C-alpha positions in Angstrom: 48.3 39.8 -16.1 51.7 41.4 -15.9 51.9 40.1 -12.3 51.2 36.6 -13.6 54.1 36.7 -16.0 56.2 38.2 -13.2 55.6 35.1 -11.1 56.7 32.9 -14.0 59.9 35.0 -14.4 60.5 34.5 -10.7 60.1 30.8 -11.2 62.6 30.8 -14.0 65.1 32.7 -11.9 64.8 30.1 -9.2 65.4 27.4 -11.7 68.5 29.2 -12.9 69.9 29.0 -9.4 68.7 25.4 -8.9 70.5 24.0 -12.0 73.0 26.8 -12.9 71.3 27.5 -16.2 72.6 29.8 -18.9 70.4 32.2 -20.9 69.7 29.7 -23.7 68.8 26.9 -21.3 66.5 29.3 -19.4 64.8 30.4 -22.6 64.2 26.9 -23.7 61.8 26.3 -20.8 59.0 28.6 -21.9 59.9 28.0 -25.6 59.2 24.3 -25.2 56.0 24.9 -23.3 54.6 27.2 -25.9 55.8 25.1 -28.8 54.0 22.0 -27.5 51.0 24.2 -26.5 50.6 25.0 -30.2 50.9 21.4 -31.2 48.3 20.4 -28.6 46.0 23.1 -29.9 46.3 22.0 -33.5 45.9 18.3 -32.8 43.1 18.5 -30.3 40.6 19.9 -32.8 40.8 16.9 -35.1 40.9 14.5 -32.3 37.9 16.1 -30.6 35.9 15.9 -33.9 36.8 12.2 -34.2 36.6 10.8 -30.7 34.5 13.4 -28.9 34.9 16.5 -26.7 34.7 14.8 -23.4 37.3 12.0 -23.9 39.9 14.5 -25.4 39.3 16.9 -22.5 39.6 14.2 -20.0 42.9 12.9 -21.5 44.3 16.4 -21.7 43.7 16.9 -18.0 45.3 13.6 -17.2 48.4 14.8 -19.1 48.4 18.1 -17.3 48.1 16.6 -13.9 50.6 13.9 -14.4 53.2 15.9 -16.2 52.7 18.9 -13.9 53.2 16.8 -10.8 56.3 15.2 -12.4 57.8 18.5 -13.3 57.5 19.6 -9.7 59.5 16.5 -8.7 62.0 16.7 -11.5 65.6 16.0 -10.4 67.3 17.5 -13.5 67.0 20.2 -16.1 66.4 17.8 -19.0 63.6 15.9 -17.2 62.0 19.2 -16.3 62.0 20.3 -19.9 60.4 17.0 -20.9 57.7 17.2 -18.3 56.9 20.9 -19.1 56.6 20.0 -22.7 53.9 17.5 -21.9 52.3 20.0 -19.7 52.2 22.6 -22.5 50.8 20.0 -24.9 48.0 19.2 -22.4 47.1 22.8 -21.7 47.0 23.6 -25.5 44.8 20.5 -26.1 42.4 21.4 -23.3 42.0 25.0 -24.1 40.3 24.7 -27.5 38.3 21.6 -26.6 37.1 23.1 -23.3 35.6 26.1 -25.3 33.9 23.8 -27.8 32.6 21.6 -25.0 31.3 24.4 -22.9 29.6 26.2 -25.8 27.9 23.0 -26.9 26.5 22.2 -23.4 24.5 25.5 -23.0 21.7 27.1 -25.0 22.8 29.5 -27.7 21.6 32.5 -25.8 24.0 31.6 -23.0 27.1 31.0 -25.2 28.4 34.6 -25.0 28.2 34.5 -21.2 29.9 31.1 -21.2 32.7 32.3 -23.3 33.2 35.3 -21.0 33.2 33.1 -17.9 35.9 30.9 -19.4 38.1 33.9 -20.0 37.4 35.2 -16.5 38.6 31.9 -15.2 42.0 32.4 -16.9 42.3 35.8 -15.1 41.4 34.3 -11.8 43.9 31.5 -12.4 46.6 34.1 -13.0 45.6 35.9 -9.7 45.7 32.6 -7.9 49.2 31.9 -9.3 50.4 35.3 -8.1 49.1 34.9 -4.6 50.6 31.4 -4.4 54.0 32.7 -5.5 53.8 35.4 -2.8 53.5 32.7 -0.1 55.8 29.9 -1.4 58.6 31.4 -3.5 60.6 32.5 -0.4 60.7 28.9 0.9 63.4 26.3 0.2 62.3 24.5 -3.1 59.6 27.2 -3.4 59.4 26.6 -7.1 58.3 23.0 -6.5 55.5 24.2 -4.2 54.5 26.8 -6.8 54.0 24.1 -9.5 52.2 21.7 -7.1 49.9 24.5 -6.1 49.2 25.4 -9.7 48.3 21.7 -10.5 45.8 21.4 -7.6 42.9 23.2 -9.5 43.7 20.9 -12.5 43.2 17.8 -10.3 39.9 19.2 -9.1 38.8 19.8 -12.7 39.9 16.2 -13.6 37.7 14.8 -10.8 34.7 16.8 -11.8 35.1 15.8 -15.5 34.3 12.2 -14.5 30.8 13.4 -13.6 30.2 15.0 -17.0 28.7 13.7 -20.2 29.6 14.0 -23.8 28.4 17.0 -25.8 24.9 16.2 -27.2 25.7 18.3 -30.3 28.7 16.1 -31.0 26.6 13.0 -30.5 24.0 14.2 -33.0 26.6 15.3 -35.6 28.2 11.8 -35.4 24.9 10.0 -35.7 24.5 8.9 -32.1 21.0 10.3 -31.7 20.0 7.8 -28.9 22.9 8.7 -26.7 22.2 12.4 -27.3 18.6 11.9 -26.2 19.9 10.2 -23.0 22.3 13.1 -22.2 19.6 15.7 -22.9 17.1 13.9 -20.7 19.6 13.8 -17.9 20.3 17.5 -18.3 16.6 18.4 -18.3 16.0 16.2 -15.2 18.9 17.9 -13.3 17.5 21.4 -14.3 13.9 20.3 -13.5 12.6 21.1 -17.0 10.7 19.0 -19.5 12.7 17.7 -22.5 11.4 19.3 -25.7 9.4 17.0 -27.9 10.5 16.1 -31.4 13.6 14.6 -33.0 17.0 16.2 -33.0 18.4 16.8 -36.4 21.4 18.6 -37.9 21.1 19.9 -41.4 23.8 18.9 -44.0 24.4 22.6 -44.7 25.2 23.2 -41.0 27.6 20.3 -40.9 29.4 21.6 -44.0 30.0 25.0 -42.3 31.1 23.2 -39.1 33.7 21.2 -41.0 35.1 24.2 -42.9 35.4 26.8 -40.1 39.2 27.1 -40.1 39.5 27.1 -43.9 36.9 29.8 -44.2 39.0 32.1 -42.0 41.7 32.5 -44.6 39.4 32.8 -47.6 37.6 35.8 -49.0 35.4 37.6 -48.1 36.3 36.9 -44.4 40.0 37.5 -45.0 39.1 41.1 -46.0 
């Protein structure tokens, strides 16, 4: 992971040369990305609970792809900062929602493995970024190629998301049982298994815990 941050430092150094930035201007680039990353993470939870996991995930990847491409084509420092801020917002929004979406789309006995795979993808993404930097950073406008290359996997993800469905768990929690049955039937058909008989229900107690997860983290006894 240190190599990944090293590639980002190399990118910053190239931007310093591109626009003759001082130390404060250079520091503002990652600062803005991380600040709006936090904003995206905070807002995405509420939005995903209201509008659904899949729409929020789709919109966040549109933001990442558009702003990421725009930042690679930025003609000034100010526009680069603006575009990277949107990119940070999109990444922050997609991270939390993608975890919820993935965990709700698999059986409970597979959720630990799913969470592990999501984190492995972050590591592989960092390795990809390092290899990409090795090949393009020595070129003229190499930083632009670096950003474009980083956005390519996001475009692939965006395309694949159009073939995905909403989380059945979210549909049931929000009272859309018929849509949940349709999604489950489709998933069972694709996996060549019979759909379990019965009616999908979510207990009121479970919904209460679901809505108070964040609050419970800072209350006793969990705080201890």
